[in-house]
C-alpha positions as CSV (number, residue, x, y, z in Angstrom):
1,M,5.8,-9.2,-19.3
2,L,2.1,-10.0,-19.4
3,V,0.1,-7.4,-21.4
4,L,-3.7,-7.3,-20.8
5,S,-6.4,-5.1,-22.4
6,R,-9.0,-3.7,-20.1
7,Q,-11.7,-1.1,-20.4
8,R,-12.9,1.4,-17.8
9,D,-14.3,-0.2,-14.6
10,E,-12.7,-3.6,-15.5
11,T,-10.4,-5.2,-13.0
12,I,-7.2,-7.3,-13.0
13,M,-6.5,-9.7,-10.1
14,I,-2.9,-10.4,-8.9
15,G,-3.1,-13.4,-6.6
16,D,-6.1,-13.6,-4.3
17,D,-5.9,-10.2,-2.7
18,I,-4.6,-7.5,-5.1
19,E,-7.1,-5.8,-7.4
20,I,-6.2,-3.3,-10.1
21,T,-9.2,-1.5,-11.5
22,I,-9.2,0.9,-14.5
23,V,-10.9,3.9,-13.0
24,D,-10.6,6.4,-15.9
25,I,-9.0,6.8,-19.3
26,R,-8.3,10.4,-20.6
27,G,-6.2,10.7,-23.7
28,D,-2.9,9.0,-23.1
29,K,-3.5,8.8,-19.3
30,V,-5.0,5.8,-17.4
31,R,-6.1,6.1,-13.8
32,L,-5.8,2.9,-11.8
33,G,-7.4,2.0,-8.5
34,I,-5.4,-0.5,-6.5
35,T,-6.8,-2.5,-3.6
36,A,-4.1,-4.4,-1.7
37,P,-3.5,-5.6,1.9
38,S,-1.9,-3.0,4.1
39,H,1.3,-5.0,4.4
40,V,1.9,-4.7,0.6
41,P,3.6,-1.4,-0.3
42,V,2.2,0.2,-3.4
43,H,4.2,3.0,-5.1
44,R,4.7,4.6,-8.5
45,K,7.9,3.2,-10.1
46,E,9.7,6.5,-9.8
47,V,8.9,6.8,-6.1
48,Y,9.9,3.2,-5.5
49,D,13.3,3.8,-7.3
50,A,13.9,6.9,-5.1
51,I,13.1,4.9,-1.9
52,Q,15.5,2.2,-3.0
53,R,18.3,4.8,-3.7
54,E,17.8,6.4,-0.3
55,N,17.8,3.0,1.4
56,R,21.1,2.0,-0.3
57,A,22.7,5.3,0.6
58,A,21.6,5.0,4.2
59,A,23.0,1.5,4.4
60,N,26.4,2.8,3.3
61,I,26.7,5.3,6.1
62,K,29.5,4.5,8.5
63,P,29.0,5.1,12.3
64,E,31.9,7.5,12.2
65,D,30.0,9.6,9.6
66,L,27.2,10.2,12.1
67,P,27.3,13.2,14.5
68,S,28.8,12.0,17.8
69,E,26.7,14.3,20.0
70,G,23.3,15.7,19.1
71,P,20.0,16.4,20.7
72,A,18.9,13.6,23.0
73,V,16.1,11.6,21.7
74,K,13.3,11.0,24.2
75,R,11.5,7.7,24.4
76,R,7.7,7.7,24.6
77,G,6.6,8.6,28.1
78,E,9.9,10.2,29.1
79,G,10.0,13.9,30.1
80,N,7.3,16.5,30.3
81,S,6.2,15.6,33.8
82,E,3.9,18.6,34.1
83,G,1.2,16.7,32.2
84,R,1.1,19.2,29.3
85,G,2.0,16.5,26.8
86,R,-0.5,14.5,24.7
87,G,-1.5,11.6,26.9
88,A,-4.2,9.0,26.3
89,E,-6.9,11.7,26.6
90,G,-5.2,13.9,24.0
91,N,-5.1,11.2,21.4
92,R,-8.9,11.1,21.2
93,G,-9.1,7.4,20.2
94,R,-6.2,7.6,17.7
95,G,-3.1,5.4,17.8
96,P,0.3,6.9,18.6
97,E,0.7,7.9,15.0
98,G,-2.5,10.0,14.9
99,P,-5.4,9.5,12.5
100,R,-5.1,7.0,9.8
101,D,-7.0,7.1,6.5
102,P,-8.6,3.7,6.1
103,G,-8.0,4.0,2.4
104,R,-4.6,3.0,1.0
105,G,-3.6,6.5,-0.2
106,G,-0.3,5.2,-1.5
107,T,2.1,7.1,-3.6
């Protein structure tokens, strides 16, 4: 493990495109600011571990363990022929997932 000393407002670079900046130091807590490309997931270790556990558990589910009949899943654009759904006009310039914060906002 590489151990570096940094003071407030100093930055560490990982490769060419990941920056870790010391934002604040209060007692025994250090606040970090992380700038990384959107394709690089950034999580606290405990959150990352929980995601990995959930992924391993989901990978071990057998098809026979899943419910055989459940509510039908509609594909985008199917159903709701009355026009009450959110069409292109209802999105107001957002993508299909809704507004996205341009900041990373990771966990």
